[in-house]
C-alpha positions, 0 to 999 in steps of 0.5 A, a space after each residue: 360130711 354125711 353122718 351114716 347110720 345103720 338099723 336092723 332092717 325091721 320096721 320098728 328098727 327104721 322108725 326108732 332110728 329115724 326118731 333118734 336121728 331127729 332128736 340128735 342130729 341138727 340137720 337130718 338132710 345131712 344124714 344117711 340111714 341104711 340096713 346093717 349088713 354086718 359086713 367086715 368094713 361096714 361104716 356107720 353107727 348102729 342105732 338100736 331098735 326101740 318099739 316104744 320109740 317107733 310107736 311114739 314117732 308115728 303117734 306124734 306125726 299122726 297128731 301133727 300131720 295126719 295125712 303125712 302119717 298116712 303116707 308113712 304107713 302106706 309107704 311101710 307096707 311097700 317094704 321098699 329097700 334102699 329108701 330109708 334116707 328118703 323116708 328120714 328126710 320126708 318125716 323130718 320135713 313133715 314135722 317142719 311143714 305139717 301136711 303141706 309136705 305132700 305138696 313139696 314134690 320137687 324135693 326128691 325124697 318127698 316125691 319118691 315117698 309119696 309115689 311109693 305110698 300111692 302105689 301101695 294105697 292103690 293096691 290096698 283099695 283094689 284088693 278090697 274089691 278083687 279078693 275072693 272068699 271061698 267056702 271050705 268044707 268046714 264052713 270057714 272061708 278062705 281068700 288067697 292073694 299075691 299082692 305086690 305090697 305087704 297089705 295083709 294087716 289093713 286088708 284084714 282089719 277092713 274085712 273084720 268090719 265087713 264080715 264080722 259074722 263069718 269065720 275066715 282066713 286071708 293068706 298071702 301066698 308070696 309072703 306066707 303070712 295069714 290072717 284069721 278072723 273068728 268069734 270077734 278075734 283077729 290073729 296074724 301068723 305065718 304058714 310055712 307049708 300051705 295046702 289048700 283045703 277042700 271046697 264045700 259042695 255049695 261053693 263048687 256049685 256057686 262058682 260054676 254058676 258064677 262062671 256061667 253067668 260071667 260068660 253069658 252076660 258078656 257082650 262079644 261085640 263090646 269086649 275090650 281086653 285092653 280096658 279090662 286089663 287096665 281096670 283089673 291087671 292080669 296079675 290078679 286073675 289067678 285067684 278070680 273065679 270068673 277068670 279061671 281058664 283064660 
């Protein structure tokens, strides 16, 4: 018989629920966990959210199996619904087998979690090269994006090391979340109603020059649209200066 558990739908709620189950359940493989929907006939025991417990779980996993912890982190960026039980089984196996767990791809939970994690990791890596910052009239820089996964936190930390001297913003249009770096401080928040600020005159000139260069440098006889779309999917073209008008 499977024991059913519920959590509040947050990342901290999920991780603290997993931590509780690993402590209390003798066999996590016989346990399911899902988000609580507060319906009349919902069955399952609700586990309360404990941010400290969630942080402790991640820290312990990072100490014992750092690669598995990285997989867990990347998976959480994906915000995949309906995979909570798979994540529970993956973490349970990681504490048993350490980083060798990533090789157990015949286990459905391991296979599913690793695959989703890789997709989120690939998009994060891709966006580090595809993100375009535009200089605004007030001297700050803005980069807009619409990623499939919720990667704004690791992306912002990446650019906080690369663009330390600039004042910049990242804005996730799809999730209406933003990151701001200014004077050595990184902040995150939400923007419900966003209006794109005016670009500086220098930015307009640079964009025009870049577009002209991009068109001039291309060799018509060697154009390969299929290869280009493979290396740079069209879903990212919306915010690329060189692809405007295509």
